[in-house]
N, CA, C and O atoms as a Tinker XYZ file with bonds, in Angstrom:
   272  protein
     1  N     14.880000  -16.626000  -15.971000    73     2
     2  CA    14.234000  -16.839000  -14.686000    64     1     3
     3  C     12.917000  -16.074000  -14.674000    63     2     4     5
     4  O     12.847000  -14.926000  -15.114000    81     3
     5  N     11.881000  -16.721000  -14.168000    73     3     6
     6  CA    10.556000  -16.114000  -14.030000    64     5     7
     7  C     10.252000  -15.969000  -12.541000    63     6     8     9
     8  O     10.336000  -16.937000  -11.785000    81     7
     9  N      9.898000  -14.748000  -12.124000    73     7    10
    10  CA     9.597000  -14.460000  -10.723000    64     9    11
    11  C      8.093000  -14.355000  -10.519000    63    10    12    13
    12  O      7.358000  -13.908000  -11.399000    81    11
    13  N      7.652000  -14.778000   -9.329000    73    11    14
    14  CA     6.226000  -14.739000   -9.004000    64    13    15
    15  C      6.060000  -14.610000   -7.489000    63    14    16    17
    16  O      6.776000  -15.256000   -6.724000    81    15
    17  N      5.106000  -13.768000   -7.059000    73    15    18
    18  CA     4.777000  -13.693000   -5.639000    64    17    19
    19  C      3.868000  -14.876000   -5.333000    63    18    20    21
    20  O      2.781000  -15.005000   -5.897000    81    19
    21  N      4.329000  -15.729000   -4.440000    73    19    22
    22  CA     3.587000  -16.945000   -4.107000    64    21    23
    23  C      2.486000  -16.643000   -3.092000    63    22    24    25
    24  O      1.315000  -16.932000   -3.341000    81    23
    25  N      2.856000  -16.066000   -1.955000    73    23    26
    26  CA     1.873000  -15.715000   -0.929000    64    25    27
    27  C      2.248000  -14.383000   -0.292000    63    26    28    29
    28  O      3.410000  -13.978000   -0.302000    81    27
    29  N      1.244000  -13.710000    0.260000    73    27    30
    30  CA     1.434000  -12.458000    0.990000    64    29    31
    31  C      0.705000  -12.587000    2.321000    63    30    32    33
    32  O     -0.439000  -13.039000    2.373000    81    31
    33  N      1.376000  -12.186000    3.393000    73    31    34
    34  CA     0.756000  -12.163000    4.715000    64    33    35
    35  C      0.793000  -10.718000    5.197000    63    34    36    37
    36  O      1.877000  -10.149000    5.326000    81    35
    37  N     -0.329000  -10.125000    5.460000    73    35    38
    38  CA    -1.690000  -10.654000    5.504000    64    37    39
    39  C     -2.262000  -10.843000    4.099000    63    38    40    41
    40  O     -1.920000  -10.090000    3.186000    81    39
    41  N     -3.123000  -11.833000    3.920000    73    39    42
    42  CA    -3.695000  -12.115000    2.596000    64    41    43
    43  C     -4.475000  -10.943000    1.998000    63    42    44    45
    44  O     -4.598000  -10.847000    0.777000    81    43
    45  N     -4.995000  -10.064000    2.828000    73    43    46
    46  CA    -5.752000   -8.919000    2.316000    64    45    47
    47  C     -4.865000   -7.936000    1.553000    63    46    48    49
    48  O     -5.377000   -7.076000    0.838000    81    47
    49  N     -3.563000   -8.050000    1.692000    73    47    50
    50  CA    -2.627000   -7.152000    1.006000    64    49    51
    51  C     -2.076000   -7.753000   -0.281000    63    50    52    53
    52  O     -1.140000   -7.200000   -0.859000    81    51
    53  N     -2.623000   -8.853000   -0.737000    73    51    54
    54  CA    -2.102000   -9.528000   -1.927000    64    53    55
    55  C     -2.164000   -8.651000   -3.168000    63    54    56    57
    56  O     -1.323000   -8.783000   -4.057000    81    55
    57  N     -3.153000   -7.752000   -3.245000    73    55    58
    58  CA    -3.277000   -6.897000   -4.426000    64    57    59
    59  C     -2.484000   -5.598000   -4.306000    63    58    60    61
    60  O     -2.518000   -4.776000   -5.221000    81    59
    61  N     -1.770000   -5.396000   -3.197000    73    59    62
    62  CA    -0.986000   -4.174000   -2.993000    64    61    63
    63  C      0.406000   -4.298000   -3.602000    63    62    64    65
    64  O      1.025000   -3.290000   -3.941000    81    63
    65  N      0.900000   -5.517000   -3.742000    73    63    66
    66  CA     2.242000   -5.754000   -4.273000    64    65    67
    67  C      2.162000   -6.443000   -5.632000    63    66    68    69
    68  O      1.290000   -7.278000   -5.873000    81    67
    69  N      3.089000   -6.077000   -6.512000    73    67    70
    70  CA     3.216000   -6.756000   -7.796000    64    69    71
    71  C      4.707000   -6.972000   -8.068000    63    70    72    73
    72  O      5.556000   -6.248000   -7.548000    81    71
    73  N      5.004000   -7.958000   -8.873000    73    71    74
    74  CA     6.400000   -8.270000   -9.188000    64    73    75
    75  C      6.561000   -8.367000  -10.697000    63    74    76    77
    76  O      5.707000   -8.924000  -11.386000    81    75
    77  N      7.655000   -7.824000  -11.202000    73    75    78
    78  CA     7.978000   -7.954000  -12.622000    64    77    79
    79  C      8.502000   -9.369000  -12.837000    63    78    80    81
    80  O      9.500000   -9.765000  -12.234000    81    79
    81  N      7.839000  -10.119000  -13.686000    73    79    82
    82  CA     8.177000  -11.534000  -13.883000    64    81    83
    83  C      9.591000  -11.729000  -14.427000    63    82    84    85
    84  O     10.197000  -12.774000  -14.188000    81    83
    85  N     10.124000  -10.755000  -15.146000    73    83    86
    86  CA    11.453000  -10.899000  -15.739000    64    85    87
    87  C     12.583000  -10.392000  -14.852000    63    86    88    89
    88  O     13.637000  -11.023000  -14.779000    81    87
    89  N     12.380000   -9.266000  -14.179000    73    87    90
    90  CA    13.457000   -8.685000  -13.375000    64    89    91
    91  C     13.357000   -9.036000  -11.896000    63    90    92    93
    92  O     14.366000   -9.009000  -11.192000    81    91
    93  N     12.160000   -9.365000  -11.409000    73    91    94
    94  CA    11.968000   -9.645000   -9.996000    64    93    95
    95  C     11.753000   -8.399000   -9.157000    63    94    96    97
    96  O     11.695000   -8.484000   -7.931000    81    95
    97  N     11.634000   -7.239000   -9.800000    73    95    98
    98  CA    11.430000   -5.989000   -9.064000    64    97    99
    99  C     10.017000   -5.944000   -8.496000    63    98   100   101
   100  O      9.037000   -6.116000   -9.220000    81    99
   101  N      9.927000   -5.711000   -7.193000    73    99   102
   102  CA     8.644000   -5.640000   -6.497000    64   101   103
   103  C      8.229000   -4.183000   -6.390000    63   102   104   105
   104  O      9.024000   -3.338000   -5.981000    81   103
   105  N      6.988000   -3.884000   -6.757000    73   103   106
   106  CA     6.470000   -2.527000   -6.673000    64   105   107
   107  C      5.116000   -2.538000   -5.966000    63   106   108   109
   108  O      4.473000   -3.577000   -5.820000    81   107
   109  N      4.708000   -1.344000   -5.533000    73   107   110
   110  CA     3.411000   -1.178000   -4.882000    64   109   111
   111  C      2.363000   -0.773000   -5.903000    63   110   112   113
   112  O      2.641000    0.009000   -6.812000    81   111
   113  N      1.167000   -1.303000   -5.753000    73   111   114
   114  CA     0.040000   -0.892000   -6.587000    64   113   115
   115  C     -0.960000   -0.081000   -5.782000    63   114   116   117
   116  O     -1.963000    0.387000   -6.320000    81   115
   117  N     -0.690000    0.085000   -4.496000    73   115   118
   118  CA    -1.558000    0.850000   -3.609000    64   117   119
   119  C     -0.744000    1.400000   -2.458000    63   118   120   121
   120  O      0.485000    1.337000   -2.470000    81   119
   121  N     -1.427000    1.934000   -1.472000    73   119   122
   122  CA    -0.758000    2.524000   -0.321000    64   121   123
   123  C     -0.674000    1.537000    0.836000    63   122   124   125
   124  O     -1.529000    0.666000    0.996000    81   123
   125  N      0.370000    1.691000    1.634000    73   123   126
   126  CA     0.531000    0.903000    2.848000    64   125   127
   127  C      0.183000    1.798000    4.028000    63   126   128   129
   128  O      0.636000    2.941000    4.095000    81   127
   129  N     -0.604000    1.296000    4.945000    73   127   130
   130  CA    -1.032000    2.064000    6.104000    64   129   131
   131  C     -0.454000    1.445000    7.366000    63   130   132   133
   132  O     -0.782000    0.313000    7.723000    81   131
   133  N      0.409000    2.199000    8.038000    73   131   134
   134  CA     1.041000    1.724000    9.267000    64   133   135
   135  C      0.001000    1.371000   10.324000    63   134   136   137
   136  O      0.207000    0.460000   11.125000    81   135
   137  N     -1.101000    2.085000   10.324000    73   135   138
   138  CA    -2.140000    1.853000   11.337000    64   137   139
   139  C     -2.822000    0.494000   11.150000    63   138   140   141
   140  O     -3.300000   -0.084000   12.126000    81   139
   141  N     -2.878000   -0.021000    9.933000    73   139   142
   142  CA    -3.503000   -1.326000    9.673000    64   141   143
   143  C     -2.504000   -2.464000    9.876000    63   142   144   145
   144  O     -2.741000   -3.375000   10.670000    81   143
   145  N     -1.387000   -2.403000    9.153000    73   143   146
   146  CA    -0.339000   -3.428000    9.232000    64   145   147
   147  C      1.012000   -2.730000    9.143000    63   146   148   149
   148  O      1.206000   -1.844000    8.311000    81   147
   149  N      1.934000   -3.127000    9.992000    73   147   150
   150  CA     3.269000   -2.539000    9.933000    64   149   151
   151  C      4.305000   -3.511000    9.366000    63   150   152   153
   152  O      5.459000   -3.135000    9.164000    81   151
   153  N      3.900000   -4.756000    9.110000    73   151   154
   154  CA     4.824000   -5.756000    8.582000    64   153   155
   155  C      4.111000   -6.621000    7.552000    63   154   156   157
   156  O      3.012000   -7.120000    7.791000    81   155
   157  N      4.755000   -6.789000    6.403000    73   155   158
   158  CA     4.223000   -7.628000    5.328000    64   157   159
   159  C      5.253000   -8.701000    5.019000    63   158   160   161
   160  O      6.454000   -8.435000    4.984000    81   159
   161  N      4.775000   -9.903000    4.797000    73   159   162
   162  CA     5.631000  -11.054000    4.533000    64   161   163
   163  C      5.277000  -11.584000    3.143000    63   162   164   165
   164  O      4.195000  -12.132000    2.932000    81   163
   165  N      6.201000  -11.414000    2.204000    73   163   166
   166  CA     5.988000  -11.882000    0.836000    64   165   167
   167  C      6.870000  -13.090000    0.580000    63   166   168   169
   168  O      8.073000  -13.048000    0.834000    81   167
   169  N      6.291000  -14.149000    0.089000    73   167   170
   170  CA     7.046000  -15.328000   -0.325000    64   169   171
   171  C      7.136000  -15.300000   -1.850000    63   170   172   173
   172  O      6.124000  -15.347000   -2.551000    81   171
   173  N      8.357000  -15.224000   -2.337000    73   171   174
   174  CA     8.608000  -15.097000   -3.779000    64   173   175
   175  C      9.242000  -16.384000   -4.272000    63   174   176   177
   176  O     10.099000  -16.966000   -3.607000    81   175
   177  N      8.806000  -16.820000   -5.451000    73   175   178
   178  CA     9.453000  -17.988000   -6.053000    64   177   179
   179  C     10.026000  -17.595000   -7.409000    63   178   180   181
   180  O      9.490000  -16.735000   -8.108000    81   179
   181  N     11.122000  -18.243000   -7.756000    73   179   182
   182  CA    11.795000  -18.013000   -9.029000    64   181   183
   183  C     11.979000  -19.364000   -9.707000    63   182   184   185
   184  O     12.420000  -20.333000   -9.089000    81   183
   185  N     11.632000  -19.407000  -10.991000    73   183   186
   186  CA    11.707000  -20.661000  -11.744000    64   185   187
   187  C     12.480000  -20.400000  -13.028000    63   186   188   189
   188  O     12.231000  -19.410000  -13.717000    81   187
   189  N     13.422000  -21.290000  -13.352000    73   187   190
   190  CA    14.141000  -21.121000  -14.602000    64   189   191
   191  C     13.396000  -21.821000  -15.736000    63   190   192   193
   192  O     12.375000  -22.474000  -15.518000    81   191
   193  N     13.925000  -21.675000  -16.946000    73   191   194
   194  CA    13.246000  -22.225000  -18.124000    64   193   195
   195  C     13.878000  -23.526000  -18.597000    63   194   196   197
   196  O     13.743000  -23.905000  -19.760000    81   195
   197  N     14.566000  -24.205000  -17.692000    73   195   198
   198  CA    15.207000  -25.459000  -18.047000    64   197   199
   199  C     14.222000  -26.614000  -18.103000    63   198   200   201
   200  O     13.036000  -26.464000  -17.809000    81   199
   201  N     14.753000  -27.784000  -18.492000    73   199   202
   202  CA    13.940000  -28.989000  -18.539000    64   201   203
   203  C     14.639000  -30.052000  -17.700000    63   202   204   205
   204  O     15.663000  -30.575000  -18.139000    81   203
   205  N     14.160000  -30.383000  -16.563000    73   203   206
   206  CA    13.006000  -29.819000  -15.863000    64   205   207
   207  C     13.365000  -28.466000  -15.249000    63   206   208   209
   208  O     14.535000  -28.205000  -14.969000    81   207
   209  N     12.370000  -27.607000  -15.039000    73   207   210
   210  CA    12.651000  -26.297000  -14.450000    64   209   211
   211  C     13.059000  -26.423000  -12.983000    63   210   212   213
   212  O     12.509000  -27.229000  -12.232000    81   211
   213  N     14.037000  -25.605000  -12.597000    73   211   214
   214  CA    14.459000  -25.562000  -11.200000    64   213   215
   215  C     13.727000  -24.424000  -10.510000    63   214   216   217
   216  O     13.458000  -23.393000  -11.126000    81   215
   217  N     13.403000  -24.604000   -9.234000    73   215   218
   218  CA    12.593000  -23.643000   -8.503000    64   217   219
   219  C     13.322000  -23.212000   -7.242000    63   218   220   221
   220  O     13.907000  -24.037000   -6.541000    81   219
   221  N     13.285000  -21.909000   -6.957000    73   219   222
   222  CA    13.863000  -21.374000   -5.736000    64   221   223
   223  C     12.852000  -20.488000   -5.033000    63   222   224   225
   224  O     11.952000  -19.940000   -5.669000    81   223
   225  N     12.997000  -20.346000   -3.725000    73   223   226
   226  CA    12.069000  -19.550000   -2.916000    64   225   227
   227  C     12.856000  -18.573000   -2.069000    63   226   228   229
   228  O     14.001000  -18.842000   -1.706000    81   227
   229  N     12.248000  -17.439000   -1.752000    73   227   230
   230  CA    12.815000  -16.525000   -0.774000    64   229   231
   231  C     11.691000  -15.776000   -0.082000    63   230   232   233
   232  O     10.562000  -15.732000   -0.572000    81   231
   233  N     12.009000  -15.191000    1.056000    73   231   234
   234  CA    11.046000  -14.413000    1.831000    64   233   235
   235  C     11.492000  -12.964000    1.799000    63   234   236   237
   236  O     12.666000  -12.663000    2.013000    81   235
   237  N     10.544000  -12.057000    1.529000    73   235   238
   238  CA    10.804000  -10.622000    1.551000    64   237   239
   239  C      9.927000  -10.030000    2.642000    63   238   240   241
   240  O      8.703000  -10.156000    2.605000    81   239
   241  N     10.563000   -9.381000    3.614000    73   239   242
   242  CA     9.839000   -8.728000    4.692000    64   241   243
   243  C      9.823000   -7.225000    4.430000    63   242   244   245
   244  O     10.868000   -6.617000    4.201000    81   243
   245  N      8.635000   -6.631000    4.464000    73   243   246
   246  CA     8.480000   -5.194000    4.261000    64   245   247
   247  C      7.981000   -4.610000    5.579000    63   246   248   249
   248  O      6.887000   -4.937000    6.040000    81   247
   249  N      8.793000   -3.744000    6.179000    73   247   250
   250  CA     8.415000   -3.089000    7.427000    64   249   251
   251  C      8.024000   -1.643000    7.119000    63   250   252   253
   252  O      8.791000   -0.899000    6.509000    81   251
   253  N      6.837000   -1.259000    7.544000    73   251   254
   254  CA     6.336000    0.095000    7.311000    64   253   255
   255  C      6.646000    0.923000    8.550000    63   254   256   257
   256  O      6.314000    0.539000    9.672000    81   255
   257  N      7.298000    2.082000    8.323000    73   255   258
   258  CA     7.620000    2.968000    9.427000    64   257   259
   259  C      6.570000    4.078000    9.510000    63   258   260   261
   260  O      6.141000    4.623000    8.493000    81   259
   261  N      6.174000    4.396000   10.721000    73   259   262
   262  CA     5.210000    5.477000   10.944000    64   261   263
   263  C      5.987000    6.790000   10.953000    63   262   264   265
   264  O      6.830000    7.014000   11.821000    81   263
   265  N      5.700000    7.651000    9.988000    73   263   266
   266  CA     6.425000    8.916000    9.891000    64   265   267
   267  C      5.741000   10.037000   10.659000    63   266   268   269
   268  O      6.249000   11.158000   10.673000    81   267
   269  N      4.612000    9.773000   11.295000    73   267   270
   270  CA     3.923000   10.821000   12.056000    64   269   271
   271  C      4.559000   11.007000   13.398000    63   270   272
   272  O      4.115000   11.847000   14.180000    81   271
């Protein structure tokens, strides 16, 4: 199975998240600021290596808590 982030809302945060194509583990490449956005919506797709390949989708919601 190959994982890929399809879309990120807000679009300006697309470079803040990355996904491991083999494991599907999502990691941050930058900081999240509660003052800018407190909720991120990632649409992830997974595709197998069959012929024809099968495709699945899921939504990952990331809620940022203000610790101040």
